[in-house]
VOGU-3710 file (C-alpha; in Angstrom, 3 decimals, decimal comma):
1> mhkiyfvfll> -62,140/-37,790/56,617  -60,353/-34,583/57,545  -57,441/-35,557/55,271  -59,803/-36,168/52,329  -61,508/-32,826/52,942  -58,134/-31,052/53,076  -57,022/-32,589/49,777  -60,358/-31,630/48,178  -60,036/-28,065/49,475  -56,458/-27,824/48,224
11> cccqvlfaqq> -57,478/-28,982/44,735  -60,341/-26,455/44,687  -57,907/-23,669/45,627  -55,506/-24,684/42,844  -58,314/-24,712/40,257  -59,557/-21,337/41,499  -56,032/-19,890/41,236  -55,650/-21,269/37,716  -58,954/-19,646/36,724  -58,088/-16,317/38,291
21> gyrcpfdfkl> -54,484/-16,223/37,009  -52,218/-13,318/37,847  -53,233/-9,845/38,907  -53,335/-7,353/36,063  -49,952/-5,552/35,850  -51,723/-2,235/35,122  -54,744/-0,337/36,423  -56,250/0,089/32,963  -57,544/-2,198/30,197  -54,827/-4,363/28,689
31> llagnfgelr> -54,184/-4,119/24,951  -51,382/-5,796/23,061  -48,790/-4,221/20,800  -47,241/-7,671/20,267  -48,037/-11,240/21,268  -46,047/-14,273/22,346  -44,136/-16,137/19,632  -44,352/-13,433/16,986  -41,747/-13,833/14,266  -38,844/-11,466/14,830
41> snhyhsgldl> -35,402/-11,191/13,233  -33,504/-14,301/14,403  -35,860/-14,999/17,327  -39,388/-15,513/18,536  -40,976/-12,762/20,597  -40,548/-14,029/24,147  -43,523/-12,335/25,811  -46,317/-9,820/25,440  -45,838/-6,158/24,543  -48,434/-4,391/26,683
51> kteggvgkpv> -49,656/-1,008/25,516  -49,399/1,830/28,046  -51,971/4,263/26,659  -49,339/5,899/24,475  -47,305/7,264/27,380  -44,713/6,435/30,013  -44,689/6,536/33,800  -47,688/4,242/34,369  -47,471/2,205/37,624  -46,526/-1,442/37,039
61> havekgyvsr> -47,840/-3,900/39,641  -46,410/-7,250/40,715  -48,796/-9,849/39,273  -48,104/-12,209/42,182  -46,232/-12,121/45,479  -42,560/-13,083/45,474  -39,245/-11,294/45,413  -36,988/-9,339/43,072  -34,497/-11,891/41,744  -32,662/-9,894/39,066
71> isisawgygn> -32,220/-6,301/37,959  -30,748/-5,365/34,592  -30,001/-1,862/33,358  -28,736/-1,227/29,834  -29,108/1,196/26,949  -30,113/-1,761/24,753  -32,286/-4,856/25,011  -34,847/-4,543/27,788  -33,397/-1,242/29,002  -34,490/-1,143/32,630
81> glylthpdgt> -35,489/-4,755/33,264  -36,974/-6,304/36,401  -37,328/-10,018/37,270  -39,741/-11,207/39,998  -39,695/-14,807/41,201  -42,933/-16,292/42,589  -43,875/-19,262/44,810  -45,657/-21,075/41,947  -42,320/-21,745/40,211  -42,527/-18,920/37,689
91> ttvyghlqrf> -40,523/-15,756/37,171  -42,121/-12,719/35,556  -40,045/-10,218/33,571  -40,849/-6,548/32,949  -38,862/-4,697/30,276  -38,364/-1,168/28,875  -39,283/0,376/32,233  -38,897/4,100/32,840  -37,767/3,578/36,440  -38,106/1,212/39,371
101> apkiaefarr> -40,140/1,730/42,542  -38,154/3,601/45,240  -36,823/0,651/47,278  -35,787/-1,221/44,107  -34,317/1,931/42,535  -32,217/2,598/45,640  -30,891/-0,967/45,608  -30,030/-0,689/41,883  -28,338/2,673/42,389  -26,092/1,219/45,123
111> qqyakesfmi> -25,096/-1,557/42,726  -24,267/0,954/39,982  -22,047/2,997/42,315  -20,390/-0,139/43,694  -19,558/-1,297/40,165  -18,993/2,294/38,937  -21,092/1,507/35,880  -24,469/2,558/34,507  -24,970/-0,847/32,899  -25,508/-3,622/35,436
121> dvlvspnqlp> -27,037/-7,085/35,526  -27,267/-8,315/39,118  -28,864/-11,284/40,857  -30,762/-10,526/44,058  -31,164/-12,982/46,957  -34,740/-13,922/48,002  -34,767/-12,003/51,295  -33,453/-8,670/50,018  -36,400/-7,242/48,056  -39,676/-9,106/48,774
131> veqgevvays> -42,830/-7,898/47,000  -46,535/-8,430/47,549  -49,125/-9,119/44,872  -50,352/-5,788/43,520  -47,386/-3,812/44,845  -46,087/-1,110/42,500  -42,630/-2,313/41,483  -41,847/0,005/38,558  -43,177/2,542/36,066  -43,662/1,904/32,355
141> gntgssagph> -41,255/3,452/29,903  -39,510/3,336/26,547  -35,946/2,336/27,485  -33,571/-0,047/25,745  -34,345/-1,359/22,256  -37,887/-0,034/22,271  -39,609/1,639/19,342  -42,339/3,277/21,413  -43,842/3,394/24,924  -44,873/-0,072/26,140
151> thfevrntkt> -43,983/-2,715/28,711  -42,566/-6,071/27,695  -43,948/-8,828/29,948  -42,708/-12,436/30,177  -43,483/-15,547/32,211  -40,641/-18,039/32,666  -40,154/-21,328/34,451  -37,831/-20,311/37,289  -35,672/-23,467/37,127  -35,448/-24,076/33,362
161> eelydpliyl> -36,145/-20,524/32,094  -38,609/-22,008/29,600  -40,807/-19,221/28,258  -44,586/-19,553/28,565  -47,267/-17,624/26,712  -48,322/-15,000/29,306  -51,879/-15,105/27,944  -52,228/-18,379/29,872  -52,088/-16,252/33,026  -53,675/-13,013/31,791
171> knyftdtrap> -56,395/-14,293/29,445  -59,224/-12,933/31,614  -58,046/-9,367/30,939  -58,503/-9,583/27,155  -61,390/-9,788/24,719  -60,744/-11,473/21,382  -63,420/-12,611/18,958  -61,466/-11,901/15,757  -60,031/-14,777/13,760  -56,588/-14,770/12,123
181> eirnilicpv> -56,297/-14,460/8,351  -54,041/-16,050/5,745  -52,461/-13,392/3,533  -50,470/-15,532/1,087  -49,245/-19,030/0,502  -45,864/-19,954/-0,926  -45,292/-23,129/-2,931  -41,664/-24,208/-2,484  -40,240/-26,805/-4,894  -37,186/-28,660/-3,602
191> pgeggvndve> -34,244/-27,719/-5,904  -33,616/-30,499/-8,395  -36,644/-32,474/-7,205  -39,734/-30,350/-7,846  -41,354/-27,674/-9,977  -44,383/-25,367/-9,689  -46,373/-23,763/-12,523  -43,649/-24,831/-14,980  -40,889/-22,988/-13,088  -38,292/-24,246/-10,634
201> rkvrlnttal> -38,633/-21,487/-8,070  -40,965/-20,513/-5,266  -44,402/-19,252/-6,299  -46,435/-16,900/-4,113  -50,218/-16,699/-4,354  -52,685/-14,281/-2,775  -55,855/-15,208/-0,909  -59,357/-13,803/-0,701  -60,752/-11,899/2,280  -62,120/-13,848/5,222
211> vggkqrvigk> -65,809/-14,707/4,714  -67,757/-16,917/7,096  -64,586/-18,254/8,672  -63,153/-19,379/5,322  -60,711/-18,112/2,696  -59,522/-19,390/-0,669  -56,437/-19,109/-2,859  -56,492/-16,871/-5,930  -54,987/-18,554/-8,961  -54,174/-22,049/-10,176
221> itawgkigva> -51,350/-24,250/-8,920  -49,746/-27,032/-10,937  -46,786/-28,954/-9,565  -44,630/-32,029/-9,968  -42,145/-33,727/-7,690  -41,251/-32,841/-4,111  -42,663/-29,574/-2,797  -43,355/-27,797/0,470  -46,044/-25,248/1,359  -45,674/-22,136/3,526
231> lraedymndt> -48,094/-19,418/4,575  -48,059/-15,806/5,719  -50,758/-15,125/8,279  -51,768/-12,415/10,749  -53,980/-12,361/13,820  -56,103/-9,530/15,228  -57,782/-8,639/18,530  -60,738/-6,524/19,589  -60,339/-2,793/20,307  -56,977/-2,381/18,582
241> ynrygvkeit> -55,539/-2,064/15,084  -52,380/-4,139/15,692  -51,455/-7,316/13,847  -50,120/-10,346/15,696  -48,525/-13,714/15,134  -50,608/-16,879/14,720  -50,463/-19,458/17,512  -51,561/-22,735/15,897  -51,232/-23,989/12,303  -52,396/-27,293/10,798
251> lfadgkqifh> -51,993/-28,471/7,188  -53,943/-31,371/5,700  -53,217/-33,149/2,398  -55,995/-35,323/0,982  -57,669/-35,349/4,375  -54,580/-36,411/6,348  -52,750/-34,118/8,766  -49,172/-33,659/7,588  -48,098/-30,665/9,707  -49,095/-29,150/13,029
261> snlehylipe> -47,487/-26,430/15,162  -48,779/-24,967/18,413  -46,510/-22,354/19,996  -47,295/-22,164/23,722  -43,794/-22,401/25,227  -40,160/-22,797/24,207  -36,664/-22,765/25,687  -34,439/-19,756/25,116  -31,789/-21,773/23,135  -34,559/-22,824/20,718
271> thyvnsftdy> -35,386/-19,286/19,626  -32,961/-19,257/16,672  -34,894/-22,132/15,083  -37,248/-19,405/13,863  -34,864/-19,156/10,891  -35,810/-22,702/9,866  -39,449/-22,441/10,962  -39,768/-19,616/8,435  -38,411/-19,332/4,893  -35,190/-17,461/5,703
281> eyykktgfsf> -34,168/-16,890/2,079  -37,532/-15,453/1,085  -37,528/-13,188/4,143  -34,050/-11,869/3,319  -35,019/-11,160/-0,288  -38,514/-9,716/0,221  -39,002/-8,830/3,897  -42,044/-11,155/4,146  -42,071/-13,934/6,755  -43,623/-17,210/5,578
291> irsfvepgnk> -44,085/-20,052/8,065  -43,097/-23,365/6,546  -45,428/-26,337/6,843  -42,494/-28,664/6,250  -39,486/-29,272/8,447  -35,783/-29,349/7,615  -33,890/-32,268/9,211  -31,912/-29,980/11,533  -34,966/-28,192/12,918  -35,498/-29,551/16,456
301> lrfiqtdrnr> -38,481/-27,441/17,556  -40,573/-29,446/20,019  -43,912/-27,813/19,252  -44,011/-29,145/15,661  -45,460/-32,500/14,571  -45,343/-33,822/10,993  -45,999/-36,998/9,048  -43,132/-39,304/8,070  -42,299/-37,046/5,097  -41,717/-34,095/7,460
311> gyinineert> -44,591/-32,180/5,817  -43,199/-32,366/2,263  -45,659/-33,407/-0,461  -44,699/-35,726/-3,293  -46,703/-34,821/-6,399  -46,236/-37,948/-8,524  -49,672/-38,477/-10,077  -51,548/-36,429/-12,634  -54,552/-35,779/-10,420  -55,974/-33,178/-8,049
321> ynlayrisdf> -54,327/-32,942/-4,603  -56,633/-31,399/-2,012  -54,988/-29,318/0,686  -56,440/-27,416/3,638  -55,029/-25,013/6,227  -56,561/-24,440/9,638  -55,114/-21,636/11,775  -56,156/-20,557/15,269  -55,290/-17,937/17,862  -54,963/-18,297/21,639
331> fgnttemtfe> -58,696/-17,764/22,187  -59,732/-20,443/19,696  -60,800/-18,147/16,863  -60,219/-20,231/13,733  -59,886/-19,756/9,980  -59,932/-22,503/7,351  -58,787/-22,459/3,755  -58,873/-25,218/1,148  -56,952/-25,195/-2,115  -55,985/-27,573/-4,882
341> iegkrqnisk> -52,730/-28,533/-6,538  -52,994/-30,170/-9,949  -50,392/-32,825/-10,607  -48,779/-32,003/-13,942  -45,516/-33,372/-15,303  -42,817/-30,710/-15,616  -39,176/-30,663/-16,621  -36,975/-30,581/-13,530  -33,300/-29,824/-14,072  -30,494/-30,954/-11,804
351> pnysdttlmh> -28,491/-28,128/-10,142  -24,801/-27,797/-10,975  -22,843/-28,310/-7,747  -19,430/-28,860/-9,360  -17,760/-25,818/-7,743  -19,170/-26,351/-4,279  -18,289/-28,214/-1,087  -20,996/-30,435/0,401  -21,545/-29,715/4,102  -23,775/-32,084/6,069
361> wnvntdfkar> -26,044/-30,697/8,785  -25,512/-33,670/11,118  -21,685/-33,671/11,294  -19,049/-31,122/12,289  -17,763/-29,156/9,314  -14,184/-27,871/9,291  -13,692/-26,016/6,009  -10,117/-24,883/5,294  -8,728/-22,749/2,496  -5,326/-21,101/2,147
371> nsqlyipvgy> -6,325/-17,839/3,817  -9,492/-18,750/5,713  -11,050/-21,402/7,931  -14,685/-21,961/8,896  -15,846/-24,373/11,586  -19,575/-25,186/11,830  -20,540/-27,539/14,696  -22,965/-30,403/14,148  -26,587/-29,239/14,053  -25,810/-25,592/13,319
381> lyddlhfiyk> -26,948/-26,040/9,720  -30,591/-27,004/9,300  -30,023/-28,994/6,100  -27,180/-30,149/3,878  -25,479/-27,259/2,101  -23,589/-27,094/-1,189  -21,182/-24,456/0,075  -19,852/-21,793/-2,325  -16,478/-20,242/-1,472  -14,617/-17,395/-3,197
391> ekqdpsgias> -11,673/-15,182/-2,322  -11,154/-11,797/-3,969  -8,056/-9,685/-3,471  -8,652/-6,193/-2,047  -5,679/-3,953/-3,027  -6,797/-1,175/-0,694  -7,490/-3,470/2,268  -5,460/-5,465/4,769  -7,099/-8,789/3,849  -8,950/-10,383/0,962
401> iftmhnhfvp> -12,728/-10,298/0,688  -13,989/-13,779/1,480  -17,321/-15,084/0,201  -18,661/-17,709/2,595  -21,619/-18,898/0,503  -24,370/-16,218/0,446  -26,610/-14,229/2,775  -29,581/-16,571/2,455  -28,555/-19,546/4,604  -28,988/-19,198/8,387
411> ihndcrlslr> -26,699/-20,670/11,028  -28,246/-21,758/14,307  -25,554/-20,397/16,609  -22,039/-18,920/16,697  -19,525/-20,529/14,327  -15,787/-19,913/14,275  -14,356/-17,980/11,308  -10,614/-17,323/10,905  -9,185/-14,974/8,262  -5,552/-14,330/7,351
421> iskdtvtnkn> -4,347/-10,732/7,458  -2,269/-10,016/4,351  -0,926/-6,639/5,554  -0,163/-7,152/9,237  1,239/-3,739/10,159  -0,751/-2,629/13,219  1,104/-2,707/16,544  -2,025/-2,923/18,705  -3,511/-6,209/17,531  -6,752/-5,552/19,441
431> qygivyfqgn> -7,588/-3,031/16,721  -8,113/-5,775/14,131  -11,618/-7,132/13,615  -13,599/-9,223/11,170  -16,385/-7,309/9,447  -19,468/-8,546/7,600  -20,724/-6,753/4,472  -24,294/-5,665/5,104  -26,117/-3,486/2,589  -23,932/-0,497/1,758
441> gvkwiggtyk> -21,878/-0,782/4,938  -20,180/-3,271/7,200  -21,088/-4,850/10,526  -18,302/-5,254/13,070  -17,748/-8,858/14,208  -14,403/-8,387/15,984  -12,241/-11,304/17,002  -8,930/-12,360/18,506  -5,529/-12,034/16,829  -2,930/-14,827/16,655
451> ngwitgnire> 0,062/-15,253/14,335  -1,328/-13,156/11,467  -4,877/-14,513/11,732  -8,001/-13,001/13,259  -10,676/-15,380/14,620  -14,248/-14,411/15,502  -17,736/-15,833/15,820  -20,335/-15,443/13,068  -24,033/-16,326/12,936  -24,703/-15,761/9,250
461> lgdftvrids> -22,922/-16,532/6,010  -21,965/-13,989/3,366  -18,981/-11,736/2,574  -16,282/-10,965/5,152  -12,952/-9,194/5,452  -10,726/-7,634/8,128  -10,708/-3,950/9,080  -8,847/-1,770/11,600  -10,470/0,331/14,293  -7,920/2,728/15,761
471> kgptivpvna> -10,220/5,591/16,694  -11,899/6,049/20,053  -15,557/7,043/20,516  -16,717/10,569/19,797  -17,843/12,585/22,839  -19,982/15,653/22,123  -21,242/17,894/24,975  -24,868/18,999/24,607  -25,892/22,530/25,732  -22,852/22,800/27,999
481> nnwikrrsit> -23,501/26,449/28,836  -26,786/25,507/30,517  -25,521/22,542/32,563  -25,419/24,320/35,910  -28,678/26,193/35,330  -30,558/23,021/34,373  -28,816/20,832/36,984  -28,194/18,383/34,185  -25,059/17,400/32,205  -25,595/15,742/28,828
491> fqlsdnmsgl> -23,316/14,166/26,197  -23,860/12,471/22,837  -21,659/9,407/22,306  -20,933/7,568/19,056  -18,321/5,269/17,554  -17,152/4,872/13,981  -16,518/1,134/13,745  -16,544/-1,475/16,521  -19,215/0,221/18,638  -19,366/1,819/22,050
501> anfkgtldgk> -18,525/-0,604/24,877  -18,976/1,552/27,984  -18,382/4,938/29,603  -17,547/6,383/33,014  -17,925/9,865/34,472  -16,156/11,374/37,479  -16,371/14,655/39,360  -13,170/15,597/41,162  -12,076/11,990/40,776  -15,259/10,454/42,252
511> fvlfemnnra> -17,685/8,349/40,201  -20,933/10,016/39,130  -23,808/8,143/37,505  -24,464/9,076/33,895  -27,566/7,326/32,584  -27,979/6,380/28,939  -30,984/6,009/26,650  -31,217/4,047/23,408  -30,022/6,996/21,327  -26,534/7,014/22,891
521> vinwkfdlrd> -27,300/10,165/24,887  -25,996/10,084/28,454  -27,161/12,369/31,206  -26,255/13,126/34,844  -28,951/14,912/36,826  -27,505/16,371/39,994  -28,353/18,433/43,047  -26,205/21,447/43,864  -25,301/19,630/47,060  -23,206/17,438/44,748
531> lpkgqhtlkl> -21,533/20,600/43,463  -20,548/22,837/46,385  -19,498/26,366/45,433  -16,064/26,513/43,902  -14,069/24,908/41,096  -14,674/21,315/39,994  -13,267/18,995/37,330  -15,622/16,853/35,303  -14,149/13,956/33,307  -15,877/11,540/30,967
541> lawdqcgnts> -14,123/8,435/29,646  -15,612/6,336/26,819  -14,192/3,247/25,159  -15,171/1,025/22,234  -15,126/-2,741/21,649  -11,446/-2,605/20,623  -10,373/-0,766/23,766  -9,808/2,580/22,016  -10,537/5,337/24,540  -11,585/8,973/24,410
551> eytrslsw> -11,655/11,479/27,267  -13,474/14,750/27,790  -12,466/17,139/30,589  -14,183/20,359/31,629  -13,932/22,732/34,597  -17,183/23,576/36,337  -17,795/26,332/38,836  -20,683/28,303/40,341
//
């Protein structure tokens, strides 16, 4: 009897905890700047972006008891990042923080001095920094790759690092009665197999405003052959003007469900599948993200279900095909839209693939030319590719310009690219690097030199060549005449090619901690006890990704 009562009580406690969720991380009303699973460049948004009333320095509370398990400090990414591990098997992550609470800040500072580096990423044992639910662990900020004051908040499975939608735990702190809306749909004929409105290209159509929970498509659609459908949608919440990603999407064709996605959790290695989940080519050309309701064979996302045709529609009868979208947000607010596609015979031409190399998504591809090699592991393409390759001599360069297909085909993860250097004259081979042509400039890829070749990892196709970086970073002192008066020493750092790798400051030969923000400005705030009266020597060393170094030295006295 007592055992039964105990089990009943335990179950009641678990249900109560699930209903209550975590403590609110702030002492004010939560509003979102971004939600879980939003479509970002090459990844899904891994958490919630919590607004901080437009400012920084707001106390951040531990949502549950546990311990600090990881501290990361960087000028990029999450900036000042804090990881708390909890007894329920989850780890919560707080990013873009202004600073940590005193006991955590002191621990981090000791790690920085021990490693003589501003940038650290350290694991913390369970008994070193325990925290209680509600304890202030940090203060909100705008550090790292942040475009404005906010706190990034994640919930992860501690063992697998699977990312969960934090709204599962924080839903009681939000009010949302607004339904998502469909902005456009995109009809996507399969090249050589389908056509839309008498053309063999993608056709975008607008929709009407949301009325009574329903929308409709503006314009007529005729099609023939194999097509796919995609949509661009946005969600909204009460008390804020922001736009968010849509959680759940279902597509019906003639009353049958052919596609369903429900993004509640995913593993970190799955995040790059966003480039197949969306229409990557259309995004690159227009800047608009359309979610596909059909699935390429190499897309292994677990939260998608389709019919046996993987969501593609075969228009092979001259009749009306009835389609319907249903989209929902986390709180169950739903929008429906029906539209028709008229089956109409159209001329469909076969593409000319005579000057291409067929690469299959489900086998390793080892492409070799005279002056280049490209290795793409199995599964890194999402579909078969008729690969276009060109080599153009560059008289003013040290290597040819190599066209590896175009910019509109994504690669799931790093692939190995090797390019031959035609003018191998540099003594320091670390100064060679592969570059990728991007807009009007180039993006440094880098790589390793061997026997006249440079090999690096790429994650997108396009145009490549080899460049030399022989110049160290630029170090510019800021308001040097006021350093002593302001008790603050500031520099601006930049690099011309491969990018800044790290920096180190010393005073009279001893390490001093310069901190960096996301604008490459570093700063050391000091007490005059660190600068006893007399003459001192300040040195700052900075180096780039190729190992080129620059040094700044200045005498200080007071």
